[in-house]
GUZABA-492418 format. One line per 4 residues: their letters; for each residue x, y, z of C-alpha. Coordinates in nm, 3 decimals. Layout:
N
A = X,Y,Z | ...
***
This chain:
447
MRLS = 0.049,-0.337,-0.931 | -0.205,-0.127,-0.777 | -0.236,-0.259,-0.427 | -0.057,-0.512,-0.208
IVIP = -0.224,-0.673,0.075 | -0.008,-0.805,0.346 | -0.120,-1.062,0.626 | 0.086,-1.175,0.884
AYNE = -0.021,-1.554,1.000 | 0.059,-1.792,1.276 | -0.085,-2.082,1.275 | -0.382,-1.982,1.096
ELRL = -0.504,-2.258,0.899 | -0.808,-2.262,1.006 | -0.920,-1.863,0.986 | -0.736,-1.796,0.673
PGML = -0.930,-2.028,0.408 | -1.265,-1.775,0.479 | -1.090,-1.475,0.546 | -0.884,-1.504,0.214
ERLR = -1.260,-1.588,0.027 | -1.410,-1.317,0.145 | -1.108,-1.086,0.061 | -1.073,-1.247,-0.277
AATK = -1.446,-1.180,-0.354 | -1.426,-0.789,-0.207 | -1.133,-0.671,-0.424 | -1.243,-0.874,-0.718
AEEV = -1.226,-0.586,-0.974 | -0.918,-0.455,-0.816 | -0.543,-0.535,-0.900 | -0.469,-0.662,-0.603
DMLV = -0.154,-0.866,-0.471 | -0.243,-1.074,-0.174 | 0.060,-1.179,0.042 | 0.030,-1.374,0.325
VDDG = 0.389,-1.371,0.520 | 0.383,-1.751,0.712 | 0.553,-1.652,1.026 | 0.752,-1.966,1.108
STDR = 0.372,-2.126,1.127 | 0.367,-2.498,1.253 | 0.047,-2.618,1.123 | -0.020,-2.589,0.744
TGAI = -0.079,-2.222,0.710 | 0.118,-2.144,0.442 | 0.012,-2.433,0.223 | -0.369,-2.303,0.234
AQAA = -0.284,-1.966,0.187 | -0.108,-2.083,-0.153 | -0.430,-2.317,-0.232 | -0.660,-2.034,-0.157
GARV = -0.466,-1.813,-0.452 | -0.219,-1.602,-0.249 | 0.143,-1.529,-0.258 | 0.304,-1.712,0.034
LRLE = 0.645,-1.562,0.222 | 0.788,-1.792,0.440 | 0.962,-1.724,0.786 | 1.215,-1.988,0.902
RNGG = 1.104,-1.891,1.274 | 0.828,-1.723,1.421 | 0.983,-1.338,1.483 | 0.640,-1.203,1.576
RGAA = 0.377,-1.001,1.431 | 0.610,-0.670,1.380 | 0.877,-0.891,1.237 | 0.623,-1.038,0.971
VRAG = 0.501,-0.670,0.866 | 0.877,-0.540,0.787 | 0.929,-0.827,0.609 | 0.569,-0.845,0.384
MAAA = 0.631,-0.485,0.308 | 0.954,-0.503,0.200 | 0.831,-0.789,-0.009 | 0.538,-0.632,-0.148
PGEL = 0.537,-0.469,-0.541 | 0.213,-0.275,-0.493 | 0.177,0.096,-0.517 | -0.027,0.108,-0.230
ILEM = 0.017,-0.130,0.071 | -0.210,-0.222,0.338 | -0.088,-0.459,0.649 | -0.424,-0.613,0.789
DADG = -0.521,-0.915,1.016 | -0.552,-1.226,0.926 | -0.896,-1.287,1.083 | -1.020,-1.027,0.895
SVDF = -1.200,-0.810,1.173 | -1.197,-0.488,0.999 | -1.474,-0.482,0.707 | -1.339,-0.510,0.356
EAIG = -1.559,-0.239,0.212 | -1.293,0.004,0.401 | -1.027,-0.135,0.109 | -1.177,0.083,-0.157
RFVA = -1.243,0.374,0.072 | -0.917,0.384,0.192 | -0.785,0.352,-0.193 | -1.008,0.609,-0.304
HLDR = -0.921,0.863,-0.025 | -0.539,0.812,-0.118 | -0.630,0.903,-0.449 | -0.821,1.202,-0.384
HPGV = -0.600,1.375,-0.166 | -0.204,1.305,-0.280 | -0.086,1.532,0.034 | -0.208,1.186,0.234
DALS = 0.071,0.939,0.290 | -0.056,0.694,0.474 | -0.418,0.603,0.654 | -0.468,0.422,0.992
GSRN = -0.780,0.250,1.031 | -0.953,0.312,1.377 | -1.203,0.148,1.582 | -1.296,0.476,1.801
ADGS = -1.289,0.751,1.538 | -1.624,0.920,1.450 | -1.788,0.753,1.194 | -1.664,0.383,1.323
VIAV = -1.907,0.099,1.417 | -1.840,-0.210,1.627 | -2.044,-0.468,1.521 | -1.939,-0.753,1.769
PQPF = -1.712,-0.600,2.083 | -1.371,-0.725,2.223 | -1.407,-0.914,2.572 | -1.428,-0.632,2.823
LRVF = -1.048,-0.738,2.945 | -0.945,-0.650,2.618 | -1.082,-0.326,2.573 | -0.962,-0.199,2.930
LGNG = -0.618,-0.280,2.851 | -0.614,-0.132,2.529 | -0.758,0.213,2.620 | -0.515,0.180,2.908
FLYA = -0.239,0.181,2.664 | -0.402,0.456,2.461 | -0.364,0.692,2.697 | -0.027,0.603,2.806
ARAF = 0.098,0.676,2.408 | -0.093,0.997,2.410 | 0.051,1.138,2.699 | 0.406,1.020,2.627
FGWD = 0.357,1.148,2.201 | 0.086,1.397,2.250 | -0.106,1.260,1.975 | -0.473,1.267,1.887
VTDF = -0.482,0.915,1.765 | -0.806,0.706,1.884 | -0.632,0.390,1.772 | -0.305,0.305,1.789
TLGF = -0.336,-0.071,1.797 | -0.546,-0.210,1.503 | -0.444,-0.425,1.237 | -0.490,-0.195,0.932
KMFR = -0.306,0.067,0.804 | -0.287,0.148,0.438 | 0.077,0.350,0.316 | 0.182,0.468,0.022
REAA = 0.494,0.261,-0.127 | 0.758,0.515,-0.042 | 0.607,0.610,0.291 | 0.608,0.229,0.355
LDVV = 0.913,0.122,0.285 | 1.060,0.409,0.499 | 0.843,0.294,0.808 | 0.966,-0.035,0.811
RHQF = 1.307,0.088,0.840 | 1.222,0.243,1.162 | 0.954,-0.003,1.331 | 1.173,-0.241,1.557
DSGY = 0.882,-0.383,1.791 | 0.790,-0.767,1.683 | 0.504,-0.790,1.930 | 0.230,-0.668,2.049
LAEA = 0.289,-0.277,2.005 | 0.434,-0.294,1.637 | 0.100,-0.190,1.508 | 0.158,0.110,1.724
ELLV = 0.496,0.155,1.656 | 0.422,0.207,1.308 | 0.231,0.505,1.383 | 0.494,0.652,1.603
AARG = 0.759,0.589,1.320 | 0.507,0.711,1.021 | 0.431,1.047,1.231 | 0.798,1.080,1.380
RGWR = 0.952,1.053,1.035 | 0.722,1.344,0.892 | 0.503,1.138,0.683 | 0.138,1.237,0.689
VVEM = -0.124,1.020,0.806 | -0.492,1.015,0.845 | -0.707,0.796,1.091 | -1.000,0.695,0.912
PVRW = -1.319,0.524,1.097 | -1.360,0.181,1.029 | -1.656,-0.131,1.063 | -1.484,-0.407,1.339
VEYG = -1.597,-0.715,1.417 | -1.409,-0.964,1.701 | -1.423,-1.277,1.562 | -1.264,-1.458,1.846
GSRI = -0.993,-1.702,1.824 | -0.724,-1.475,1.903 | -0.435,-1.600,2.087 | -0.329,-1.284,2.257
RPLR = -0.338,-1.320,2.645 | -0.444,-0.952,2.743 | -0.261,-0.983,3.101 | 0.090,-1.120,2.944
ESWR = 0.062,-0.868,2.666 | 0.027,-0.585,2.867 | 0.333,-0.620,3.062 | 0.531,-0.717,2.743
SFWA = 0.413,-0.387,2.604 | 0.488,-0.166,2.917 | 0.854,-0.238,2.868 | 0.818,-0.230,2.467
LLAM = 0.622,0.161,2.464 | 0.964,0.252,2.733 | 1.189,0.113,2.457 | 0.981,0.332,2.222
IRRA = 1.018,0.639,2.448 | 1.425,0.584,2.439 | 1.428,0.515,2.075 | 1.225,0.868,2.035
ARGG = 1.429,1.030,2.276 | 1.772,0.909,2.066 | 1.632,1.039,1.774 | 1.496,0.685,1.638
YDAP = 1.198,0.819,1.517 | 1.353,1.192,1.368 | 1.204,1.294,1.040 | 1.473,1.429,0.767
AERP = 1.544,1.766,0.700 | 1.343,1.794,0.384 | 1.039,1.580,0.522 | 0.978,1.790,0.873
SFAG = 0.710,1.601,1.105 | 0.420,1.763,1.252 | 0.563,1.751,1.618 | 0.871,1.909,1.501
AARR = 0.707,2.186,1.297 | 0.461,2.242,1.592 | 0.748,2.312,1.844 | 0.918,2.516,1.600
TKAL = 0.627,2.757,1.529 | 0.531,2.819,1.895 | 0.899,2.914,1.947 | 0.818,3.226,1.666
YRGL = 0.590,3.355,1.930 | 0.798,3.337,2.259 | 0.806,3.675,2.424 | 0.459,3.792,2.270
GWPA = 0.288,3.765,2.554 | -0.089,3.692,2.479 | 0.014,3.607,2.116 | 0.227,3.342,2.246
LFAR = -0.034,3.188,2.517 | -0.297,3.206,2.225 | -0.064,3.015,1.978 | -0.008,2.734,2.237
IRFI = -0.413,2.713,2.327 | -0.480,2.659,1.958 | -0.236,2.372,1.912 | -0.507,2.213,2.205
TAPY = -0.823,2.312,2.089 | -0.769,2.313,1.701 | -0.722,2.007,1.530 | -0.451,2.121,1.293
DRLE = -0.283,1.793,1.268 | -0.613,1.658,1.087 | -0.597,1.957,0.867 | -0.241,1.972,0.748
PYVP = -0.295,1.679,0.500 | -0.531,1.791,0.306 | -0.310,2.123,0.221 | -0.120,2.117,-0.084
LSGL = 0.235,2.055,-0.064 | 0.310,2.352,-0.295 | 0.140,2.650,-0.488 | -0.012,2.912,-0.320
VIDL = -0.203,2.871,0.032 | -0.450,3.113,0.130 | -0.523,3.157,0.532 | -0.825,3.361,0.535
GCGY = -0.847,3.506,0.892 | -0.527,3.375,1.014 | -0.523,3.597,1.312 | -0.214,3.583,1.511
GTFS = -0.061,3.360,1.216 | -0.090,3.023,1.421 | -0.134,2.814,1.131 | -0.034,2.978,0.858
HLLA = 0.317,2.960,1.021 | 0.285,2.593,1.079 | 0.210,2.539,0.713 | 0.515,2.731,0.630
LMAP = 0.742,2.529,0.821 | 0.602,2.146,0.731 | 0.667,2.196,0.305 | 0.880,2.517,0.192
GRRV = 0.727,2.469,-0.187 | 0.409,2.625,-0.010 | 0.374,3.035,-0.031 | 0.105,3.093,0.243
LGLD = -0.070,3.384,0.239 | -0.254,3.510,0.582 | -0.508,3.770,0.583 | -0.705,3.874,0.826
LDAA = -0.972,4.207,0.855 | -0.785,4.277,1.223 | -0.481,4.518,1.164 | -0.407,4.469,1.562
KIAR = -0.382,4.119,1.560 | -0.178,4.122,1.201 | 0.071,4.352,1.393 | 0.176,4.151,1.638
APLG = 0.207,3.813,1.460 | 0.577,3.697,1.412 | 0.730,3.691,1.106 | 0.856,3.407,0.974
GKNI = 1.044,3.238,0.689 | 1.048,3.320,0.324 | 0.783,3.095,0.196 | 0.499,3.306,0.417
VNRL = 0.335,3.639,0.465 | 0.057,3.718,0.705 | -0.124,4.088,0.608 | -0.445,4.296,0.638
GDIR = -0.675,4.209,0.338 | -1.003,4.088,0.240 | -0.995,3.793,-0.018 | -1.345,3.953,-0.201
TEAL = -1.164,4.234,-0.296 | -0.778,4.133,-0.345 | -0.627,4.049,-0.683 | -0.465,3.749,-0.626
EPAA = -0.313,3.485,-0.839 | -0.505,3.131,-0.859 | -0.461,2.944,-0.470 | -0.382,2.610,-0.468
CILL = -0.608,2.604,-0.122 | -0.775,2.799,0.069 | -0.856,2.771,0.419 | -1.110,2.922,0.636
IHVL = -1.040,2.742,1.005 | -1.323,2.884,1.274 | -1.416,3.152,1.089 | -1.745,3.106,0.877
HHLD = -1.978,3.128,1.203 | -1.816,3.472,1.274 | -1.943,3.645,0.952 | -2.233,3.893,1.026
SFVA = -2.478,3.672,0.845 | -2.597,3.330,0.682 | -2.575,3.515,0.356 | -2.184,3.666,0.437
QERL = -2.105,3.294,0.453 | -2.237,3.224,0.120 | -2.090,3.518,-0.016 | -1.725,3.439,0.082
LTSC = -1.724,3.075,-0.006 | -1.856,3.210,-0.361 | -1.544,3.458,-0.338 | -1.292,3.170,-0.245
REKL = -1.436,2.939,-0.532 | -1.353,3.236,-0.754 | -1.042,3.253,-0.620 | -0.951,2.898,-0.655
NDGG = -0.743,2.736,-0.935 | -0.887,2.459,-1.139 | -0.929,2.131,-0.892 | -0.800,2.367,-0.607
TLVI = -0.925,2.294,-0.230 | -1.097,2.464,0.004 | -1.052,2.307,0.378 | -1.298,2.436,0.632
CEVN = -1.313,2.369,0.978 | -1.653,2.454,1.190 | -1.851,2.387,1.520 | -2.002,2.043,1.503
CVPR = -2.289,1.978,1.736 | -2.175,1.620,1.868 | -2.085,1.555,2.145 | -2.327,1.797,2.301
WKYG = -2.088,1.838,2.635 | -1.819,1.946,2.394 | -2.010,2.175,2.169 | -2.156,2.365,2.470
LGWL = -1.776,2.417,2.566 | -1.731,2.549,2.216 | -2.058,2.813,2.210 | -1.959,2.896,2.582
ADRV = -1.546,2.997,2.462 | -1.734,3.220,2.165 | -1.952,3.397,2.411 | -1.652,3.472,2.606
LYPG = -1.351,3.591,2.344 | -1.633,3.743,2.121 | -1.875,3.928,2.355 | -2.157,4.094,2.197
DPIF = -2.087,3.938,1.865 | -2.343,3.734,1.710 | -2.269,3.365,1.644 | -2.400,3.159,1.267
YRFP = -2.333,2.803,1.292 | -2.404,2.563,1.045 | -2.349,2.208,1.105 | -2.269,1.931,0.863
AEMH = -2.591,1.826,0.676 | -2.669,2.197,0.628 | -2.317,2.277,0.516 | -2.292,2.055,0.269
ELLA = -2.576,2.183,0.105 | -2.455,2.525,0.158 | -2.116,2.424,-0.037 | -2.309,2.211,-0.330
RCGF = -2.464,2.559,-0.448 | -2.119,2.728,-0.415 | -2.001,2.501,-0.658 | -1.801,2.256,-0.441
QSET = -1.765,1.912,-0.378 | -1.739,1.793,-0.007 | -1.617,1.548,0.204 | -1.667,1.537,0.558
RLVH = -1.440,1.484,0.906 | -1.568,1.489,1.245 | -1.331,1.528,1.464 | -1.390,1.555,1.878
EGTP = -1.146,1.290,1.997 | -0.812,1.478,2.186 | -0.974,1.774,2.193 | -1.175,2.010,2.381
FSHA = -1.424,2.092,2.153 | -1.588,1.949,1.839 | -1.520,2.012,1.498 | -1.645,1.945,1.164
VYVC = -1.403,1.949,0.859 | -1.490,1.974,0.521 | -1.228,1.916,0.241 | -1.366,2.085,-0.077
TKA = -1.256,2.054,-0.477 | -1.392,2.297,-0.700 | -1.603,2.134,-0.861
***
């Protein structure tokens, strides 16, 4: 079975029929298993779901959303497992888009729908109180867990089967924060989670009581923090989490002065957690313009199967980069003249706009294509122009750190044309939440 869709439902006899009909129409060309988890309903939820063609898993007692999701994921046979709300608030076009994204990017383990990510659309908003309290929880969770997550609580998450089964064994909350804990457990356990924008509509009829759930969520958040502190979400040694690898990376720079401070700044200003899932877990990975090697070391720590080569033209930075493990080398070098084996992935993180001309950018991209293996990946992170105030901060930082150097920015529309000319198929992720700057991430495949 290709895809299982798990739908937790409690007393949803009124909303289920129309939602299941729309879902069936949206997935008619797919091999899909629809599983409604009847969470101890007292109405005809189960019978109506069955009549609409869904499989039904009946829970004898109402255990809450978290219990229903856990039971549904454990019973789902699909290679991919999507859990979603019974009201169908997320536009179903996202289902095919999420499946296609996982197919294109085997290093991504899970996708989490977001109403706040760049590219999302809220066609009909939630009531003000729910939005206000939801944002309050979002910022509290960011403060405690330190993640650049834009939407913890949306019920629309797709997992690869292995990740789903592992995550539900480490997810305990059964209430409103069950959705958030899925992300906490997934990230903590070392699974690579990527947020995706969705189109969302508030249909009404929700039984969530914002003030009551806020109080419950406060205690649930404390319980999650205690579990995290006691290692309840810790990743196994063979699959390091991003947070754990980030701590180990920073530790490599202790006592190195400016490079140590720079490494810490980079983890704040660069969206490393959004970039790493698109880097293959094995093969040669070349980090061009590696500088002091911050991202190179992170990549090497997160996947021992990677052979990471950091190249930079600045001898002073290379000399001050710390030594890493057996699977990483940072050294002086120029990919345009290096004789290298074909690479699985090449990274250009805030490099292109520092070249001395737009022509030099095209030449470097052409050289990168020549150095990639067939189907290899090029990951680029560059400055984006929106929001304007974050673009302004990025512009100012470049002028302060590189006084007198010319800066050659290209923004998404122009970048796509350039990448196509250089022989790449590309997709763009716009990233600015959680960082002081605005970024455009281009994930490119050698055409």
